[in-house]
BAVEXMI-160146 format. One record per residue: residue in three letters; x, y, z of N, C-alpha, C, CB in turn; residue number from 1. Coordinates in pm, whole numbers, plus 50000, padded with zeros to 5 digits. Last residue first. Glycine has a CB too. Layout:
BEGIN
+------+-------+-------+-------+-------+-------+-------+-------+-------+-------+-------+-------+-------+-----+
: code :  n.xx :  n.yy :  n.zz : ca.xx : ca.yy : ca.zz :  c.xx :  c.yy :  c.zz : cb.xx : cb.yy : cb.zz : pos :
+------+-------+-------+-------+-------+-------+-------+-------+-------+-------+-------+-------+-------+-----+
:  ALA :     X :     Y :     Z :     X :     Y :     Z :     X :     Y :     Z :     X :     Y :     Z : NUM :
...
+------+-------+-------+-------+-------+-------+-------+-------+-------+-------+-------+-------+-------+-----+
***
This chain:
BEGIN
+------+-------+-------+-------+-------+-------+-------+-------+-------+-------+-------+-------+-------+-----+
: code :  n.xx :  n.yy :  n.zz : ca.xx : ca.yy : ca.zz :  c.xx :  c.yy :  c.zz : cb.xx : cb.yy : cb.zz : pos :
+------+-------+-------+-------+-------+-------+-------+-------+-------+-------+-------+-------+-------+-----+
:  UNK : 45097 : 09649 : 18151 : 45120 : 09764 : 18230 : 45268 : 09810 : 18230 : 45073 : 09736 : 18368 :  67 :
:  UNK : 45156 : 09329 : 18110 : 45082 : 09401 : 18083 : 45112 : 09535 : 18188 : 44959 : 09328 : 18083 :  66 :
:  UNK : 45463 : 09174 : 17955 : 45369 : 09199 : 18089 : 45278 : 09312 : 18054 : 45459 : 09242 : 18232 :  65 :
:  UNK : 45586 : 08989 : 17769 : 45490 : 09068 : 17746 : 45417 : 09114 : 17845 : 45424 : 09023 : 17671 :  64 :
:  UNK : 45730 : 08776 : 17906 : 45792 : 08814 : 17806 : 45715 : 08960 : 17752 : 45797 : 08693 : 17709 :  63 :
:  UNK : 45535 : 08646 : 18053 : 45634 : 08706 : 18105 : 45705 : 08791 : 18050 : 45697 : 08641 : 18141 :  62 :
:  UNK : 45302 : 08581 : 17888 : 45307 : 08694 : 17987 : 45420 : 08731 : 18044 : 45233 : 08674 : 18085 :  61 :
:  UNK : 45464 : 08363 : 17720 : 45396 : 08489 : 17679 : 45407 : 08614 : 17773 : 45253 : 08459 : 17662 :  60 :
:  UNK : 45471 : 08160 : 17929 : 45618 : 08267 : 17881 : 45606 : 08390 : 17796 : 45726 : 08185 : 17787 :  59 :
:  UNK : 45218 : 08111 : 17977 : 45311 : 08180 : 18101 : 45447 : 08246 : 18052 : 45356 : 08060 : 18217 :  58 :
:  UNK : 45158 : 08012 : 17727 : 45101 : 08148 : 17769 : 45173 : 08257 : 17894 : 44958 : 08107 : 17819 :  57 :
:  UNK : 45322 : 07802 : 17726 : 45341 : 07900 : 17667 : 45280 : 08047 : 17708 : 45311 : 07860 : 17561 :  56 :
:  UNK : 45202 : 07683 : 17975 : 45354 : 07702 : 17972 : 45379 : 07801 : 17869 : 45437 : 07567 : 17941 :  55 :
:  UNK : 44929 : 07584 : 17899 : 44967 : 07698 : 17995 : 45096 : 07776 : 17997 : 44962 : 07650 : 18115 :  54 :
:  UNK : 44864 : 07625 : 17516 : 44938 : 07557 : 17658 : 44974 : 07643 : 17761 : 45073 : 07486 : 17630 :  53 :
:  UNK : 44613 : 07764 : 17359 : 44727 : 07785 : 17413 : 44773 : 07695 : 17529 : 44726 : 07909 : 17447 :  52 :
:  UNK : 44394 : 07563 : 17117 : 44409 : 07652 : 17262 : 44562 : 07672 : 17286 : 44341 : 07565 : 17409 :  51 :
:  UNK : 44420 : 07688 : 16787 : 44434 : 07578 : 16875 : 44451 : 07618 : 17007 : 44536 : 07496 : 16840 :  50 :
:  UNK : 44197 : 07817 : 16513 : 44299 : 07800 : 16634 : 44295 : 07693 : 16745 : 44294 : 07917 : 16707 :  49 :
:  UNK : 44140 : 07572 : 16229 : 44097 : 07650 : 16349 : 44209 : 07683 : 16469 : 43983 : 07568 : 16412 :  48 :
:  UNK : 44220 : 07447 : 16020 : 44261 : 07596 : 16040 : 44224 : 07677 : 16158 : 44212 : 07671 : 15935 :  47 :
:  UNK : 44203 : 07171 : 16051 : 44097 : 07294 : 15969 : 44136 : 07397 : 15956 : 43976 : 07336 : 16022 :  46 :
:  UNK : 44412 : 07095 : 16207 : 44433 : 07080 : 16041 : 44311 : 07169 : 15974 : 44417 : 06897 : 15983 :  45 :
:  UNK : 44484 : 07404 : 16394 : 44485 : 07285 : 16379 : 44434 : 07226 : 16241 : 44423 : 07246 : 16480 :  44 :
:  UNK : 44751 : 07670 : 16446 : 44629 : 07619 : 16401 : 44622 : 07463 : 16370 : 44596 : 07695 : 16283 :  43 :
:  UNK : 44991 : 07724 : 16481 : 44892 : 07791 : 16565 : 44769 : 07725 : 16567 : 44868 : 07923 : 16525 :  42 :
:  UNK : 45123 : 07648 : 16254 : 45157 : 07558 : 16371 : 45053 : 07619 : 16503 : 45345 : 07571 : 16409 :  41 :
:  UNK : 45069 : 07860 : 16087 : 45003 : 07727 : 16051 : 45025 : 07650 : 16207 : 45090 : 07637 : 15899 :  40 :
:  UNK : 45263 : 08052 : 16116 : 45146 : 08070 : 16166 : 45051 : 07942 : 16168 : 45092 : 08177 : 16096 :  39 :
:  UNK : 45493 : 07935 : 15984 : 45494 : 07971 : 16119 : 45356 : 07969 : 16195 : 45551 : 08102 : 16126 :  38 :
:  UNK : 45355 : 07929 : 15721 : 45437 : 07789 : 15783 : 45430 : 07856 : 15918 : 45622 : 07741 : 15719 :  37 :
:  UNK : 45317 : 08207 : 15663 : 45193 : 08105 : 15691 : 45237 : 07968 : 15743 : 45107 : 08075 : 15553 :  36 :
:  UNK : 45602 : 08277 : 15621 : 45504 : 08344 : 15759 : 45372 : 08250 : 15772 : 45438 : 08531 : 15725 :  35 :
:  UNK : 45651 : 08151 : 15418 : 45734 : 08146 : 15528 : 45660 : 08178 : 15640 : 45844 : 08227 : 15517 :  34 :
:  UNK : 45462 : 08263 : 15223 : 45465 : 08120 : 15273 : 45544 : 08073 : 15393 : 45510 : 08044 : 15171 :  33 :
:  UNK : 45579 : 08531 : 15190 : 45437 : 08476 : 15263 : 45411 : 08339 : 15309 : 45327 : 08493 : 15176 :  32 :
:  UNK : 45927 : 08511 : 15289 : 45816 : 08525 : 15185 : 45651 : 08470 : 15271 : 45868 : 08406 : 15029 :  31 :
:  UNK : 46123 : 08728 : 15439 : 46058 : 08606 : 15448 : 45975 : 08634 : 15338 : 45989 : 08568 : 15582 :  30 :
:  UNK : 46280 : 08971 : 15483 : 46334 : 08884 : 15365 : 46246 : 08732 : 15361 : 46514 : 08856 : 15392 :  29 :
:  UNK : 46103 : 09106 : 15646 : 46114 : 09137 : 15522 : 46173 : 09068 : 15432 : 46154 : 09227 : 15516 :  28 :
:  UNK : 46177 : 08920 : 15868 : 46033 : 08952 : 15831 : 46015 : 08997 : 15684 : 45977 : 09065 : 15924 :  27 :
:  UNK : 46440 : 08981 : 15910 : 46400 : 08878 : 15854 : 46263 : 08867 : 15842 : 46448 : 08784 : 15909 :  26 :
:  UNK : 46439 : 09254 : 15982 : 46503 : 09210 : 15864 : 46467 : 09107 : 15805 : 46615 : 09194 : 15877 :  25 :
:  UNK : 46283 : 09272 : 16219 : 46258 : 09311 : 16115 : 46317 : 09281 : 15968 : 46262 : 09406 : 16144 :  24 :
:  UNK : 46347 : 08926 : 16365 : 46319 : 09074 : 16358 : 46300 : 09128 : 16236 : 46417 : 09148 : 16412 :  23 :
:  UNK : 46122 : 08686 : 16515 : 46186 : 08728 : 16370 : 46225 : 08876 : 16399 : 46070 : 08714 : 16225 :  22 :
:  UNK : 45957 : 08544 : 16686 : 46124 : 08579 : 16733 : 46182 : 08657 : 16619 : 46232 : 08430 : 16756 :  21 :
:  UNK : 45717 : 08436 : 16623 : 45864 : 08374 : 16592 : 45973 : 08419 : 16621 : 45892 : 08360 : 16481 :  20 :
:  UNK : 45581 : 08599 : 16771 : 45532 : 08459 : 16749 : 45681 : 08379 : 16714 : 45406 : 08452 : 16612 :  19 :
:  UNK : 45686 : 08846 : 16761 : 45633 : 08792 : 16887 : 45617 : 08645 : 16883 : 45502 : 08855 : 16920 :  18 :
:  UNK : 45719 : 08902 : 16520 : 45826 : 08918 : 16603 : 45782 : 08864 : 16740 : 45872 : 09063 : 16606 :  17 :
:  UNK : 45464 : 08834 : 16384 : 45572 : 08754 : 16359 : 45729 : 08802 : 16457 : 45588 : 08767 : 16188 :  16 :
:  UNK : 45320 : 09064 : 16445 : 45300 : 08925 : 16553 : 45407 : 08835 : 16499 : 45132 : 08833 : 16545 :  15 :
:  UNK : 45503 : 09302 : 16355 : 45477 : 09279 : 16505 : 45434 : 09110 : 16549 : 45343 : 09387 : 16547 :  14 :
:  UNK : 45429 : 09215 : 16112 : 45572 : 09229 : 16124 : 45584 : 09209 : 16268 : 45633 : 09367 : 16070 :  13 :
:  UNK : 45140 : 09284 : 16091 : 45193 : 09118 : 16042 : 45360 : 09104 : 16098 : 45190 : 09096 : 15827 :  12 :
:  UNK : 45160 : 09541 : 16099 : 45097 : 09464 : 16203 : 45154 : 09313 : 16197 : 44937 : 09470 : 16185 :  11 :
:  UNK : 45282 : 09621 : 15856 : 45335 : 09661 : 16026 : 45277 : 09560 : 16129 : 45273 : 09828 : 16085 :  10 :
:  UNK : 45115 : 09511 : 15678 : 45232 : 09448 : 15708 : 45311 : 09484 : 15816 : 45302 : 09452 : 15613 :   9 :
:  UNK : 44891 : 09677 : 15743 : 44873 : 09566 : 15766 : 45029 : 09448 : 15780 : 44772 : 09544 : 15658 :   8 :
:  UNK : 45004 : 09930 : 15690 : 44953 : 09917 : 15806 : 44936 : 09755 : 15837 : 44827 : 10000 : 15807 :   7 :
:  UNK : 45058 : 09850 : 15368 : 45153 : 09924 : 15451 : 45120 : 09878 : 15629 : 45126 : 10107 : 15413 :   6 :
:  UNK : 44757 : 09813 : 15258 : 44929 : 09687 : 15269 : 44983 : 09737 : 15370 : 45074 : 09686 : 15132 :   5 :
:  UNK : 44602 : 09967 : 15218 : 44588 : 09904 : 15368 : 44728 : 09801 : 15373 : 44416 : 09802 : 15390 :   4 :
:  UNK : 44513 : 10078 : 14986 : 44624 : 10127 : 15085 : 44648 : 10087 : 15217 : 44614 : 10249 : 15102 :   3 :
:  UNK : 44490 : 09837 : 14718 : 44440 : 09870 : 14881 : 44547 : 09941 : 14926 : 44412 : 09735 : 14991 :   2 :
:  UNK : 44434 : 09867 : 14396 : 44544 : 09830 : 14493 : 44491 : 09895 : 14615 : 44698 : 09883 : 14452 :   1 :
+------+-------+-------+-------+-------+-------+-------+-------+-------+-------+-------+-------+-------+-----+
***
């Protein structure tokens, strides 16, 4: 078994908080299929990342400013 599960899970929890707005309890209660379903919305049918819409980028920049 890999000892990278913990740090990987923490990183994924952060991604799901940003992408889906999940709180920690929601992340830990979710299944891998739940997370995959949310993340699939960010990919096209071939699994490639889709370009981000300008309004989505603007909202993310406002919510998570640099500096």
